[in-house]
C-alpha positions as CSV (number, residue, x, y, z in Angstrom):
1,M,-6.3,6.7,61.0
2,T,-5.1,4.7,57.9
3,R,-5.1,0.8,57.0
4,R,-3.6,-1.4,53.7
5,S,-6.2,-0.9,51.1
6,G,-5.8,-4.6,50.3
7,A,-4.0,-7.6,50.7
8,G,-0.1,-7.0,49.9
9,S,-0.7,-3.6,49.0
10,A,1.9,-0.9,50.6
11,C,-0.7,2.2,49.8
12,E,-2.0,3.2,52.5
13,V,-4.9,5.5,52.6
14,P,-7.1,7.2,55.1
15,F,-10.8,5.6,55.2
16,V,-14.2,6.6,57.2
17,V,-14.6,5.3,60.3
18,A,-18.3,5.1,60.9
19,A,-19.7,3.8,64.1
20,R,-23.1,4.8,63.4
21,P,-25.7,5.4,60.4
22,G,-24.8,9.4,59.2
23,V,-24.5,11.2,56.0
24,A,-21.5,13.0,54.6
25,R,-22.8,16.1,52.5
26,F,-22.0,16.6,48.8
27,D,-21.0,19.9,48.1
28,P,-21.2,20.6,44.4
29,R,-19.3,23.6,43.8
30,T,-16.3,21.5,45.3
31,F,-17.6,18.3,44.0
32,R,-16.3,17.0,47.2
33,W,-17.9,15.4,50.3
34,R,-17.2,17.4,53.6
35,G,-15.4,15.3,55.8
36,V,-13.8,13.2,53.5
37,P,-10.5,13.9,52.7
38,A,-8.1,13.1,49.4
39,A,-5.4,10.7,48.9
40,A,-2.7,10.2,46.8
41,Y,-3.7,7.6,44.2
42,K,-1.1,5.4,44.7
43,E,2.2,6.2,46.7
44,Q,4.8,5.6,43.5
45,R,4.4,8.0,40.6
46,G,6.9,6.6,38.6
47,G,8.0,3.3,37.2
48,P,5.7,0.0,35.8
49,L,2.1,1.8,37.6
50,A,3.1,5.3,36.4
51,W,0.0,7.9,37.3
52,R,-0.4,11.4,37.1
53,G,-3.2,13.9,38.7
54,V,-5.5,11.0,40.3
55,E,-6.9,11.6,43.9
56,R,-8.4,9.0,45.9
57,F,-11.8,9.6,48.0
58,V,-12.5,6.6,50.3
59,L,-16.1,6.9,51.1
60,L,-15.9,4.0,53.3
61,G,-14.7,1.1,54.4
62,G,-12.1,0.0,56.9
63,P,-12.3,-2.4,59.5
64,R,-14.2,-0.8,62.0
65,T,-17.5,0.2,59.2
66,G,-18.1,-3.6,59.4
67,A,-17.7,-3.0,55.5
68,A,-16.9,-6.5,53.7
69,F,-15.6,-3.1,50.7
70,E,-14.8,-0.3,50.1
71,L,-16.5,2.6,48.8
72,R,-14.3,5.0,46.5
73,Y,-14.2,8.0,44.2
74,F,-11.4,8.7,42.0
75,E,-11.2,11.8,40.6
76,I,-8.4,12.4,37.8
77,A,-7.4,16.3,36.9
78,P,-7.4,17.2,32.8
79,G,-4.8,15.3,30.8
80,G,-4.1,12.6,34.0
81,Y,-4.2,8.8,33.8
82,S,-4.3,6.2,36.4
83,S,-1.7,3.1,35.7
84,W,-2.1,0.6,33.4
85,E,-2.5,-2.1,35.4
86,R,-4.2,-5.3,36.1
87,H,-5.3,-7.6,39.2
88,A,-7.4,-10.5,39.8
89,H,-10.3,-8.6,41.2
90,A,-13.0,-7.2,38.7
91,H,-13.7,-3.6,38.5
92,A,-17.3,-2.2,38.2
93,I,-17.4,1.9,37.5
94,V,-20.4,4.4,37.4
95,V,-18.9,7.6,35.4
96,V,-20.2,10.5,38.0
97,R,-18.1,13.6,36.5
98,G,-16.8,14.8,33.3
99,R,-15.9,12.8,30.3
100,G,-12.8,10.3,29.6
101,R,-11.8,7.4,28.3
102,V,-11.0,3.6,29.8
103,R,-8.6,1.1,28.1
104,M,-9.4,-2.1,28.6
105,G,-7.0,-4.7,26.7
106,R,-6.2,-3.0,23.2
107,R,-9.9,-1.1,23.7
108,L,-10.2,2.4,24.1
109,V,-13.7,3.2,25.0
110,R,-15.0,7.2,25.5
111,V,-17.0,7.4,28.5
112,R,-19.4,10.1,30.1
113,P,-21.5,10.8,33.3
114,F,-23.6,7.8,34.5
115,D,-22.0,5.2,31.9
116,F,-21.3,1.9,33.7
117,V,-18.1,0.3,32.9
118,F,-17.1,-3.7,33.8
119,I,-13.9,-5.0,33.8
120,P,-13.2,-8.8,34.2
121,G,-10.4,-9.8,36.6
122,G,-7.4,-9.6,35.1
123,T,-7.7,-7.3,32.1
124,P,-5.1,-4.9,31.5
125,H,-6.8,-1.5,32.4
126,Q,-6.3,2.5,32.9
127,F,-8.8,5.4,33.1
128,L,-7.5,8.9,31.1
129,A,-9.0,12.2,31.4
130,D,-9.7,14.3,28.6
131,G,-10.4,18.4,29.0
132,A,-11.6,18.4,32.1
133,P,-12.0,16.8,35.8
134,F,-12.8,13.3,35.0
135,G,-14.5,11.3,38.1
136,F,-16.1,8.2,38.8
137,L,-17.6,5.7,41.9
138,C,-15.4,2.1,42.2
139,P,-16.5,-0.5,44.7
140,V,-14.2,-3.1,46.1
141,D,-13.8,-6.1,48.6
142,A,-11.9,-4.6,51.2
143,V,-9.3,-7.5,51.0
144,R,-8.0,-7.8,47.3
145,D,-5.1,-8.0,45.3
146,A,-2.4,-5.3,44.9
147,P,-2.1,-4.1,41.1
148,R,-0.1,-5.3,39.2
149,P,1.6,-3.5,35.8
150,A,0.0,-4.4,32.7
151,P,2.3,-6.1,30.1
152,R,2.8,-3.5,27.0
153,L,0.6,-3.6,23.7
154,R,1.6,-3.2,20.8
155,P,-0.4,-0.1,18.7
156,P,-3.0,-1.3,17.0
157,R,-2.4,-1.6,13.0
158,P,-4.2,0.3,10.7
159,R,-6.6,-1.2,8.9
160,A,-5.4,-1.6,5.1
161,T,-7.9,-0.8,2.2
162,M,-7.5,-3.3,-1.3
163,P,-7.1,-1.5,-3.7
164,G,-9.8,-0.5,-5.6
165,R,-12.0,-1.2,-2.8
166,A,-11.8,2.5,-1.3
167,R,-15.5,3.5,-0.7
168,G,-16.1,7.1,-0.8
169,P,-19.7,8.9,1.5
170,K,-22.6,6.3,1.5
171,G,-20.2,3.5,1.0
172,R,-20.1,4.2,-3.3
173,R,-17.1,3.0,-4.3
174,R,-14.4,5.8,-5.3
175,A,-13.9,6.4,-9.3
């Protein structure tokens, strides 16, 4: 069974139908929850919302659950990345597997397991995996706006050092 992942979104994903309380058992060997299928991150791989190597797992969500939110687990393969996007809703994620980087506007931050990341609504963002799978939990409102491509950013300018001001180890001026 599928449902639209947010208002105006064309991406359909499977969801867990929980008519009664239950447990989805976690398998640490595969780093998956039993009975929770993987889905493509987005329908389209290219274009302005390009991505590579991302899987989505919806642990809870959908109209039959009675929940006003979705709890999702995203896993990004080594060298993979999510789309460079923005939307009105905020993100709150908890890293649970591997190490990666989070691009938020002009900032690029390294993250590791159990780091908490908050991305305010409207902030351009992207998740990038390093040399191992990178996974995080991401709860969102069940009804939300669809992602839009974020504007391209100019690369940061290197910091210039003033002549005669170069510093060596421990902040001492170089001769």
